[in-house]
N, C-alpha and C positions, 0 to 999 in steps of 0.2 A: 524530875517526877520519880518516886523508886518504881523501879524493873522496867523504867522505857531505854529505849535507846538514844544514846546522846549522838544528834544529829542534829542537821541545820534547824529544826524548829527546835529542837531541845536548846541552841544556843539564843533564840529570837525569843525565847522564856526568858532565859536568864537576864538577857538585855533589856527587856522590858520591866525585868523586877527591878531592876537596878535606877532604869530611870524613871521608873514612877514614884519610885521611894525620895530621889533628886527632887522631883517638880511636887508631891503633893505632903513629902513630909511624914510617909507612915509606907509601911510597908502593903500592897495593894489583897484586899481584901473580898471574894465574888461576894458575898452577900452584900456586901459595903457599897461596890464599885459595879456590879452590872446594871442595874435598872437604871442610873446615869446615861452610862456610856451605851445604852441600847437605844435610847431614848435620843442620843448625842450633844447631850448638854456638856457645856464646859464648866471645869472645876467651879466649885460654888464660892469659892472666895475670889471667881475672877482673875484669873493667873495665869489661867492652862486652856487654851485654845481647844473647842472641840475637836477638829482636826485630831489633835495629838491626843487626845483621850479616847475618840475611839479607835487609832491603829494600835492604842497599845491596849484596849481590851478585845483585841482581836488577837494580839501577840499574845496576849494571856490565857488563850481558850483552854478550858480541860483538856477538851481531845484536840493533840498535835493537828489533825485534818482539821480543824478550824481556822489554824491561823494564817499566816501571809504561806504563799506558795515558797520564797526565799527570806533571806536577812537582805538583797536588795531592794523586795518590793517594802518592803518596812522602813528600809531609812528611805526610799524613794515617797515615802507620805512626811517622813518627819524633817527630811533637811529643806529650809531654805535656800531658794538661789543665791539672792543678796543678799545683802549685810542687812539680817533681819533686824526685829526690834521687841523688846519688853520679853517675854515667857518665850518666844519665838527662837530668839537668841540663846535662851537660856539650854533649850531642848537640843541646837544645833550643836552647841559646846561641849552639851553632857555627851553627844555621842561618843566622841573620844573615849571618856572616861569608862562608860556604861561600855564600850566594845572590850576595851583591858580587865574589865569587870570581868565579862564572858571568858574571856581568853584563862582566866585565873580560876574561873570557877568547872571550865570543863576544857581544859588543856588537850584532850586527847592525844596526842603522841608526845607525851611530857619527855621530858630527862633530853636525850643526845637530840630526840626530834628538835624540840622543842628551841633549844643551846643553838641549834643551826638557823632559827626564825629571827634571830636578831641583828639585819644586817641593816634595819631600817637605817637609825640613826645616823649611819654613814654614810648613806646613800641621802639624807636631807641636809648634811651637813654643809655650810656654806650657800645655804635655799634661804633661811629666815631662822634667826635667833635672836638673842638679847643686844649685840651686838649692831646688827641690820635696826632693830627699834629704836636704838640709840640715834644711829644716821637718820632714819625719817623722821625721828620725833627734832633733830636738831635742821635738817632741811627745811621742811616744811614750819619751822618757826622763822627761817632767815629769805621766805617768800616775803614776806612784810602782808602776806593775807590775814584779815581781822579772823579767821573763822580757820585759821591753821592747825590751832590749842584742837579745837574740839573734832577735826578732821585727822588727823596725826593719831588721835586715841582711837577712834571708830575703825579705821583700817587697820592698826596695829593688832588690837582685837579680836576682829577680822581675820587675820594672818595666822597668830599666835592660833583659834580654832581649827582652821584650816590644816597647818602643821601637828601639831595634834591628830586631827583624825585622818590624816594620811600616813604616819605611823601607825597608830592602830589598824588600817585596812592592811595596809603592804604585812604587818605579821601576820593578821589572819588568814591572809592568802597564800603566804607560805605553813600556816598550821595546818588550814585547808587539804593540803598536800600532804602535809608528814600523815595526817589520819584517815589517810586511803580516801580521800572525801570526792577530792577532784582528779581529775586526768593531767597528765603534762599538757596537755597542747591547751587547756582552760587555764592553768599557770599561766603559761605563755605569755596568753591574751590579757590575765588579767594587770601581769605586773608591765606589759607592754602601754596598759592602759594608765597606769598607773606614772610610767616612765614620763608621759603624758601630759600628763596632771603636775608632774612636778618639775617637769618643762616650764609649766605656765607660771607655775609659783615663782621661779625662778626670775622668768623675766615681772614679773609683776614687783619682785623686790626691787631688780636691777632697776625698774624705772622709776620706784618711788624712794629711794634711798641715793641713787645718783646725781644731785642737784638737783631735785624738782623745783621747777618752774611754777608759776601762775598758775598755768591751765591742769598741770599735776594735781595742784592741792586742789581747785575746784571740783575735779572729778576723781578725787580719792576713793569713794564710794562706789562708784562705777564700776575704776579699777580693778579693786579686790572682788568685783563678783566671779569667781571662778567657777567652770564645768563640775557637776557634782560630783562625789565619789564613790556615791551610792554607783554609776552606772559601772565603776570595773568590780559591783560586787553582785553583778546581775547575769549570773552562768547564764541563763537562757539568751537574753539580749547577744550577749559575747561569743558564743558559739551558734548563732544563726547569722551575724554577721560574718561581710568577710575579716580574715584574716589577716595579720602583719606579715610582710614580706619574710619568706622564708631564708629568702638568702639575705646573709646581714650586710652587703652592699646598698642593697635596694631597703633594707629597710631601716639604715641609718639616713639615707634620703627621703623617707618618709617621716624620721623624727625631725630631720633636720625643715624640712617643709611645714610642718605642723609648729614647729616652732617660728619660721615665719610668721604663719596664719597669727599667730597668739599677738607676735610683733604688730603686727598689722591691725589686730582687733583693740591692742592696747592703743595705738596710736591713736585711730578713730575714738574711743571714748574720750582720750588728753584732747581732742580737738584739734589735733593734728594730721590735718586733711593731706596734703603733699604726702609725709610719710607714710599713712595708711594706703593711700593709692598705690607708692609706689610699692612698700612691700607684699599687699595684696594681687598686685600685676605679677609681680617676681613669681610668686608662690603657686598661683594659676597654671603658668608655664611652665614651671618644675611639674607641677602636678599631671600638666595632660602629657607630657614626657613620661613620666613615672608609670601611668595610667593605673593609678589602686584608688578604686573609686572612692572612701571613704575619703582619703585625702583631698580626691579632687571635689567633693561635697562641702569638705569644711574650707576649703580655699575660695570657691569660690561664692559661700557665702560672704566671709569676710571681705571679698572683692565685693560685691555687692554695696554692704554700709557703707566702704568708705565711696561711690560711685554715688550714691544716693545724698552722704552727706556732703560731694560734689554739685548736686541739684543735676546730676545726668541719669535720670528717671528711668528710660529707655534702654540706657546701657546696664542698668542695675537691674533690670528687669530681666535681661538675657541671662545675666550672670547669677539669677536665683533660677531661671530654668535649668542652667545645664547643670544650678547646685542640687536641686533636685531630684533628677536624672538619674547622677552619681547616686546618689543617698538611696533610691531606690535600687538599682545598683548592687550597694553595699548589702542590701536587706535589713537599714537601718531606717527602719518605721519612724522613731523618735525625733531621728533628724530629720526624715522629711516633713513630717508634721512643720518643726521649725520653721521650717526656711516657708512650706507653702501658709506659714502666719504672715508672713514678711510680705510675699507676694500678695497676699488682699491688701494689707497695707499701699503695696508701693503701688499696686495698679488699679483696684478700686477706687483708694483714695484719693493719692497724689495726683495719678492720671485721669482721676475722674471716669475710668472705665468701670461702672458700678458692678454692671450685669456679671462681666467677668469677674469682677471681685468676688461676686456672690460663687457664682461657680468655683472659684479658686477654695473660697470658704467651707463649701461641701464636702472639696478634695483633702483638705488640712482635715475635715472631722471626721473622714473615714480613716486618714493614717494615724489619728488621734485614737478610734477606739482600735485597728490593730497597734499599736505601741502599748497600749494598757497600761500599767501601772509603772512600765519602763518612759515616761513621759515624764517629761517637767509637769510636775501638780499645778505647777503658774498659766502654763500653755493654753489651759482652756480659756481664763481669764483674757489673755494678750487675743482668740482667738475673738471670742464677744468683746472686745473693745477693738479690733479692726474692724468686726461687722457694722457695731453704732456708730464707727466712725465713716462707715461707707455711707451708712443710712442716714448720717446728719449731713452731710454733704447732699445726698441726692433731694434734702428736703423733708426727709421722711420721719418729724419729731419726735410721734408718739413712738414710733419702733425704737429712733435711738434711743431715746429716753429707758425703754424697758430694758432692751438689751445692755445698757450701762450699766443700772442697776443692777441687772444680774450678776455683772461683771465684778460691778465694788463689795456685794453682797461676797462672791466667790473668792475674792481678795480679802477681805477681813476676817472670814473663817480661815485661809491657809494659814495667811502669813501675821495676822493680829492685827491691832488695831493703828500700831505706830511705825507701820515699814513706810518707804517709799514710792514704793508701788501703789498702796491704798492711797497715797496723795495723788498720783498722777492719775487715777482713777477718779477719785473726788472732780480735781481738775478738768474733767474732758464733762464728765456728767455736769458740772455745775455751767461751764459752754454750751451744754445741747438746752438745756433749761432757761438760760439766759437767751439762748438762740429765740425757744418759745415764745418770753416774757414772762419766764416765770421768775421774776428776778428776788425774790422773798428766798425761794428752795435753792438757789444760784447762789444767794449771799451764803447762806449756808451751809453751804459744800464747797465753798469759796477758802471759808474759814475756817474748816475742818481740815482741810488740805494744806491751809499754811500753819495752823498749829503743828501739824505733822513734822514741817520742814521746820517749824521756829525750834521744836522740841528735839529733833536729832542731828539739826547742819548748822543752828543757831541764826542768829538775827541777821548776823551778817552777812550768808552767804547767798550768791548769786541767785540760785532759786529760789529763795525767799524772797529774793525780791523781784522771782517774776511772777508771783504769786500777790503781790500787792500791786503789779502792772495789770492781771487777772479780775483783780478789785477796782482796778481803777478805767479797763479801758476795751470794749467789745462793738457795740454795734456801729461807733462811727467808722471803723477801721471796716470790720467785717463786710457790712451790708454794700458795702460799695467796692472797694478796694482788693480785697483778701478775703476773700470769705473762709478758705479751709488754716490760717496760722491760727495758733491761741495766743491771742494775743487779749483776748479782752474787753470788757467795758462795761464791767455792769452800772457805774455813777453815771456815766456819758450816757446811758440807755435810757435810765433813770429823768436824766437832765440834774441828778444830784453834781452840779458841776465842783460845787468846793470840798466835797469828800472826794471826786475823781481826782482832782485836782493834788490833796494830800497825801492818796495811795502813790500816785507818780513820780509825787516828789520824794518819798520813802524811798520809791526801787531807785531812783536815779542817785539818791544821798550814797545809797547801799554800793550801787553799780562802780561810782565815782571813788568809791575807795582802794576800788582793786583797776590797776592801769590797764590790765590785759580784757577786763568785762566791756564788752557794745554798750551803749547806753542810747544807740539808734531808735529800740523800739517808745523807751519812754518818754526819749522829747518829741517821740510822732505823736505820742498819749498828750503829751501836754499840750502839743499843737492842734490837735482836732477838738478839745476844748474849748482852747482858743478862737480856734472859727468857729464854733456852736457858740459861743457869746459874744459875736462876731468882731473882736480883736483881730483880724487879719493882719495887721503888720508882725504881731506877736506870732502869731502861728507860724506865718512865711517863717522869721527865724529860726523856729524850731525846728521847722522840717528844712530847712538848707544844712543844720546841723547834723542833721539826721542820715540826710544826703552825703554829705562830705564825709564825715564817720565811716560809713559804707564804702563809697567808693576807694577809701583807702586802706580799707579792712579785706574787701572783699573781692577788688580790682571793678574798672569799670564796666564790667562784662556780665556783671551776677542776677540773677533775675531782681534780689533787692534792692539793687540799686536803682532797676526801673520801677518799683513801687513806691519809693520815694520820689523820682523824677515826677510820677501818678499823681500821688498826693499831692504834691506841692502844686504841679499846675491844675488840679480842679483844685484847691483854695484861690487859684487866682482865680479860675471860673464864675465859683460862687462870689469872690469880690467885683465881677465884673471887667476881669480886667484880660480878654482873649488873645492877644498880643502877648504878652509875658505869657500865658497860657502854653502857648500852641506848639513854640521849639520842646519848650519842657517833654510837651505830651507826645510828639513827634519821636522824639529820644526815645522816649519810654516803648511805645509801641514796636520802633525799630529793631529793640534790642529785645522784646517780648516776644517777638517775631522768630527772631535769630535763636531763641536759647527754650523757649516753650513750643512754639509751631503756634500755627495762625486759626487754629481751633481752640487751643488755650481760652477759659473764660477770663484769666486775665488779661488776655489782648484784647478780648470785644470789649470785656470794660474800660480800658483804656480809649478805645476805638467808640464807645460811646461819649465820652468826656469831650474829644476832640469832636464829634460831630454838634455838641453844644458852642464848644467853640466859634465853629465856625459861624452857627447860626449866629450869635450874638457879634461876629465879626460883617453882619449882613452879607453873607454866604447861604442862603437857602440849600440851592439845588446840589451845591457838596456837602452841603449841613446833609441831606438828606440821604445821599448816597454811602456817603462815611455810617450815619446812624442804621441804615439798611443790613448792611457787615455786620455791625454791631450786634444789633437782634437777631439776625441770624444766628450767628456764633453764641451767643446765650443760652436764647432759647434749647438749642441743638444740645450744648456743653451740662445747663441747669433745668430744663424745663419752661413751659411757656408762661406759668404763672410765680417763679423764682421771682422775690422783690428783683434781684436786680436785673434779670430780664424785663420787668414790669417795667421801670424805670427806663430802659432804651426806646422800649416800643413807645411809652411815655412822649419821651422827649421826639421820636419820630413822628410822631403823630401832629405832636406841634412845627415840626420842621418843614413837613406836608402842609399843613395851614397857611401858615408862612411865605410855602413856594405858590401857594395858591391865590393867595391873595396878591400877592407881585404880579403875576399871571392877568391877573382880572379876566381872562377868560376862560378857568378852571371851570370844566364841567363839573357837573351836580354831583355826582361819584368821588370826584376830587378833595370835595368839602365832606362829603356823608361817612365816608371810611372813613379818616383821623378823628370825625366827631365819637362815630361807634368806636374807636380803638380808647378812646379818651372816657368814655362810658365804662367799658373794662375794666381798662387800667387802673381809675382813681379811685373807687370801692374798695380795691384790695391791696392801697397803701393805707400805714400808721395816717390817721387823724394828725400825729404832731412830725410827718414826716416833709420836709420842706418842696420835695419833690412832688410828693402826693397834693402839695397846696400848691404849686405850681400846676399841677395838670387840672387841679379842681377849675380854678382862675382860668385857662383856655378854655375849657369845655364851658364854664359862665359867659363870658365874651361870645364865643361861639351861637351859644344858643339865643343870646337876645339879636345878635347879628341876621339869626334866621328865626327871628318871632318866634322861641318856642318858648315856654314853661319860662314868661318874666321870674315870677316868683321864684323857683326854684334855682335860676341862675344867680340871684342877687343874696338868695341862702349860701350859695355854693361860692361865692367872689369872699362873703365876709366871714365866713369858716378857712377860707382860704386866708386872706387877712390877718386874723388871729395866730393863724401858726406862725407866718411869717415876722410878726409879732415877738409871741415867745422864741422864736428860732432865730432871732436879732438880725434880720434880713430885711431893714429899714430899704435899702431901695425896694423891693420888691412890694415889701408893705407898702410906700406910697403911691406905687404903678397901681395900685388895686386901688386906692384915696382916689385917685385923679379918675380912673373909669367909673366910681360909684358915683363922682363927681358929675362926670358928662352924662350916666344914666340917668340922674336924678332918684338916686336913691333916698328912699325916706329913712331916718334916724338911723342914715350910717354914724361909724367912728369916728371921730373926728379927726384929725392927721395928727398923728406923734401919741395917741392918747393911745395906755393902756387898754388890752382885749385879753387880759387874763382872765 
């Protein structure tokens, strides 16, 4: 602008001009652009997200005072963290070229000063270049993964963009000092930040190009998720945080620990849990000795991730507490917010401590407010997802849907429609809708997530297979066995077994082509369908295969092994074979108690099935004792009217009635209390639920035995009979038929006839 001072806001204006022309194909015209930008509308051609246009409108403001406070603040609004898609990718790719154009338009210290700022290429040498790109493509091709070529292209493009942006940022930092715009201290801090980013780039290059295995190829897009360069341009944040160590020896040690942290992070993303835990533990040990808060915070964050992956949730929580304390000592609100959001998941979701999770969410919200533009723009969506996850596990389905919908809207705006993080949010929102019985809405979100993953990753990628599982498998597994895993089961919930089986078979076919991929979840889904259709021998075979794979992959003491043991034992109980079920279920319970603790809902769920097996075996007293413990655990963990808790309460009522009948001298209270419990439980379980049918039939028998409301009892028994028939439970259906015959019920359904 004529007559104005060339400063950071002028640089910002030039940057925005260049980026606007690249995205819209024309020079910005205030008269033409002001209205749509002010309204927050996207490019009328639908290519440019509203988020980017709003940021450009502010950077193009006529009055410099109305622009962003710094170039870093503008970059934070524009720069996507992961491998973005669509125009979001184009914007990230143009950051480097537009920055270079800014330097050309406003060189400041031209001549000798500018010449001194050409050292970036030498610093970048050996980190990422054409030779590395060729090595990456060769290595990926040699992995045998069907999606290797697609993953190699996306990874190379992401590293190309990052390297170009790093060069531009390195030169801009130098020129800012040459122009006298920043102190020596600020330059030192910016260069230290850029050194850390370069070390991260080099670590990824090494992992992706040196004989990458199948895990590396599968996780390639996660591995190229580097920390944003905008942090290295944020003068205010850099100056308020703890400075890099002044002593050269301590500074070298800090950088060495940062590289160890990055190695651990990369190993976690590549699925190499043992390596991740080893490197992260070493990083924390060295960071404690160095006592430099920023390094300590990042080391503990890496350790928490490795511990989570190892299902050591309590230890992960402690690492996060240590990390957030160090981040606050360092004055890094953005890092503190990142750690606190992770704590919401670990404490509130994984460990089911919802009240604490919600308190942590409020602390994360406060840290986000303090960080302002310095925080990752996607972090707020992550926080909403965490809160939605906590609400989902509490059974607060309306809240979960509302919060997750907000997270999805925010991510679509920030990242564009084709980002993998958008797919992740579509998926968890679909799970919430599925749990609520809103199957049509759930299917729409599952299909949207599937479309993104197919577009970005291809049909053969394991993440695409995961969504075929989600389309095939939720209610059977989630309702009883593992309420908090994203296994899905849409068609099974709707009893559309052919569709469900097709989706699981698609997932299994994709997973089977990659030898390192787990097929256990898909086999479990097929086994659940077989059990739901009364094909118990086939169901047992699928679940035995899943159990064998998990034991081989995860070792004998992993909680997922206990899940397989539970599933297999429950199928034997459903088939009326308690002798085969009890050893499996007791092994599962012992493993869950050892690894998860005796207050965990999974342990309570396994005890409930043990109680049912004991009742089938003719041991009602032992069954009552076991079911009392199970109901207590599940009620405390999930709430008294959660479906899993209701099932345990109903089973306990049936066992108490059996015990009272055996004792013959049972008090009226011993009969009336379980009847009241069945009156509470039965209406709260779905009509097509086999457990609900069992409790309705038990209530019907007790009503007739007590001489109460015979007409209602016969109605309850008839409804139970229809459910048993529809859910392929011939043994239970025939028991109802025999009782109806003894009761002289008029017009009863003949044995073997369909009542659907």
